N, C-alpha and C positions, 0 to 999 in steps of 0.2 A: 504493500500500500504506500510505503513512504519513498520519497526521493532523497536528494541531498539535503542534509540539515533537518531531516524529519518532515520535509514538505510532502503533503499528500498530492500525488500526481495522477491517480487513476479514478478519481471521483469527479463527476460533473459539478458545476456550480449550480446546484439545485436551489439553494437558498441564498439570496443576496439581500442586503439591508441598505436602505437609503433614507437618510433623515432630512427633514426640511419642512418648510411651511408651504403656503399656497403656490408660490412660484415654482417650487420643486414638483408639486403635484401636477401643475399645468404642463411643465416640461415633460413629465413622465407620460402624460396623455398624448402630447404631440410626437413622442418618440415612435408611435405606431404600435400600440398594444393590440393583442387579439381580444382581450377581455379585461375589464377593470372591476374590482370589488372595492366599494368604499363604505366605511363606517364613520358616522359623524353626525353633525347637526343637519336639520332640514334645509336651512339656508345654504350651507356649503354643498349639500347633496344636490340641490337644484343647479348650482353653478357647475359642479362636476358633470352632471347629466347634460347640461347645455353645451359644454365644451366637447364632450364625447359625441354629441349629435353632429358636430361639424365634420367629423371623420367617420360617422356611423360606427363608432366603437361601442359594442354592447357593454352595458354596465349593470352591476348588481349594487343596490343601495340598501344599507341597513341604517336607518335614521332614528329619529326620536321615538319616544313611547310615553304614554300616560296610562299604564296598565291598571285596569279595573278588576275588582273581585266581587262576585255575586255571592252573598250569604243568604240562602233561601230559608224558608220557614222550617224546613225539615233537616237543616244542617246539624251535624254533630258539632256543637258550639265549642267544646273543649279542643277538638282537633282543629277546627277552623281557626280559633284564636291563636293556637301555637304556630300554625303555618303562616297565617297572615302577618303576625308580628315579625316573624323571621323574614318573610318575603318583602316586608316594607323597610326593615331596619338593617338587614345584613349589608356589609360593605358600606355602611353609613347611607344606605339608599342610593348609592352612586352607581346605578346600573340602568340601562335602558329598559330592562324587563322587571325592575323593582315594582312591587305592588304599591300604588300611590293613592288609589281611591277605593274605598269599600262601600258598596251599595248593599245595605242591610235591610231586609224585610222588617217592617215595623213590629211584627209580633215577637221577634227575637232581638230587636235592636238594643234595648236597654241591658239585657243580660249579656249580649255579645260585647257591648262597649265596656261593661264592667270587667269582663275577662281580659280583653286586650289591654285595658288600662293597667290592670294588675301585672300583666306580663311585661309590658313596655317599661314599667318602673324598675323592673329587675335587670334590664339590659345594662351592662357595665360599659361606660365610655372611658377611654384613656389610651395610653401607650404601654402600659405594663402587661405582664403575662396574663393577668386575670381579666383584662379588658376583652369585651366581645365585639365592640366596634371602635375604630380609631378616629383620627382627625379626618375632616372632609378632604379627599384627595385633590380637589381642584379649588384653591382658595377663592377664585373669582365667583364660585357658586354660592358662597356664604351669603352675600347680600341678596341674592335671588331667593334663597330659602327664607331669609328674614322677611322679604317683601311678600312672599306667598302666605306666610303665617299671619302677618299684619293685615293683609287684605282679607283673609278669611275671618279674622276676629272682628274687623270693622264691618263686615257683612252679617255679623250675628253669631258666628261660631264660638264655641267654648273649647279651651284646651284642658282636657282631663289629665293630661300628662304633658310636661314641657311647656312650650309656648315661646314667646319672644325672649324670655330670660334664659331659655335653653340654648340660644344662638350666641356663641362666643367668637373669638378671633380665629380659632383653628378647629374647635370642636363644636358639634351640635348634638345635644342630648335628644333622645327619642321624644317625639311629640305626637300626640293623638288629638286631632281636631274633630269635634262632634258638632252636628248641626250646621255643616258646611253648605253654603249655597252652591248649587250646580253651576252658577255663573262665575264663581270666584276663581282666581288664578290657581289656587290649590287643587281645584277640580278640573281645570282645563289645560294648564301649561305644565311642562316638565319642571318638577321641583328638584329632583336629584339630591334629596337629603333624607335623613332618617325620620320622615314624617308620614303620617297616614291621615287622610281626610275621610271622614265617615259621613255618608249621606243616607238618611232614612228614606226608604221607598215603600210604597203600598204593597208591592208584590214583585216577583221576578220579572214580570213583563216590563215594569217601569225600569228596573235595573238594566235589562237588555236594551231598552230604548236609549237610556243615557249613554251606555258604552258605544252603541252603534252611531250615535249622533256626534261623537267626538271626532276630531280630525286625525287622530292617531289610530293605529290598529296593529300593534305589535303583539304583546302577550296578554294573558288574562288568567283568571282562576275562577272556579265555580265550586261552591260547597253545598251539596245536597245529597241526601241519602238515596233518593229515588229518581231524581230528574237531572242529575248532573250532566249527562251526555246530551240530553234533549235541550238543555239550556245552552250548553257549549256550542252546539251545532248552529245556533242562531246568532252567535256573536260575530261581528265583522272584524275579525282579528286573524293573525297568522297562526297563533298558538294558544292553547288553553290547557292548564293543569286542572284536573278534576279531583277534589278532595285532597289537594296537596298544593305546593307552591313552587313554581319555577322548574319543576322536574323535566319539562321538555328541553331545557337547556343543558341538562346533564347527560342526555342520551345522544351520542353522535349519530345514531341511525334515524333520529327524528329531524325532519326539515325545519330550519330556523329562518324566519323572515316575517315580514309584515305586510300591511296594506295601508292605503291612504298616505298620510304624511310620514308614516313609518317606513316607506320605501317599497321596493319590489325586488323579486328574485329570492332565491333560497340558498342557504349554506347547509352543510351536513346532509346526511341521508342520500338516497338515490337521486332525489331532485337536485341536491347540492352538487353532486358529481356531474350530473347532466348539464348544469349551468356552464361548466367549463369544457364542454364537448360540442362539436358540430355534427348534426346528423348528415349522413351521406348515403343516399338511397341508390340501390342497384336494381335493374331488371335484366334478365338474361334469357335469351331464346335457347331452349334446351332440346328442341326437336322439330320435325316438320309440322306444318299446320295446313289446314284446308285452304286458308287464305291469309294474307297479311293485313292486319288492321292498321298498319302504319305505312301503307303504300297505295298509290293510285291503281285503279283497275280492279278493285275487288267487286265481286258479284253483287247485284242489287239485292238488298235485304239481308245480306250476309251478317252484317254487324248486329242488326236487330235480332237475328236468329241466335247469334252467339250469346247476346245478353239474356235472351229468354232461357237459354240453356243454363246459364249461371243462376238465374232466378229459380228455376225448377230444382236445381241441386240444393240451393239454400232452403227452399221449402221442404224438400225431402228430408233434410237433416233436422227438421223440427222448427224452422222459422215460421212466422205468421205472415200471411199475405196482407199487405197494407194498401194496396191499390196499384 
């Protein structure tokens, strides 16, 4: 494997690394790529897509998210609370698939709020070995987290845990906002912090309507003993965990991607592999034929007869005649 001085000589340059800002990305696109995958903000994603359009370079976009969770009236509230608090607070909420808004059916709302508030108070913040979440990785996000909390409070929400006092210069303690207006920034814009906005809904139908009306459509979660899949199928999102949180991101066989302002295209799974391949179709003549369908001079009615033969074979194999 090695050459002189330990240099590896027989392995291709499979992985290369290039650091830079916007100008570097623009130059990379202009270099003539076969495919580009971009992860970042919606605004930058639109710029990248526009530049790729100039050279018809196909692009995969994984952009923002405002992931919602539906807590139905038949949910196991203890399980739901454990997973929702983790899904909202892990990594200080600094993830595009973090759970940011919980739509909770009113019949279980108060009990669920009590459970998640108790759990959120127990989450340790710091940089020591016992800490469960650390500082906010992107310092410029801290003012945004503060603005979202303040906006929600000004619109009538209450912080059962945390609040404005939880936002420091580097750390943000877990915050649970209850009675959040669906129009508040904490319910519509990416917060990217260890916060959870709770919105009381009459039923799962209202929760579905709220999620589907949002401009993002990345991940989601549903908690219901009997209707989890039925609810999940109606969400306009790319991924849903049923009675768990974010598990779709942990399985490399599951396609990862979103809809709406969350972008398009998929990573992971079979669909993710196909994103980076081009179909190439073949047809081949394997023997003599009564006539050629792709040449002049074929007998009158020959093609109609051939199509009728194909139809008859399909019907004989169990197909239904539709007209």
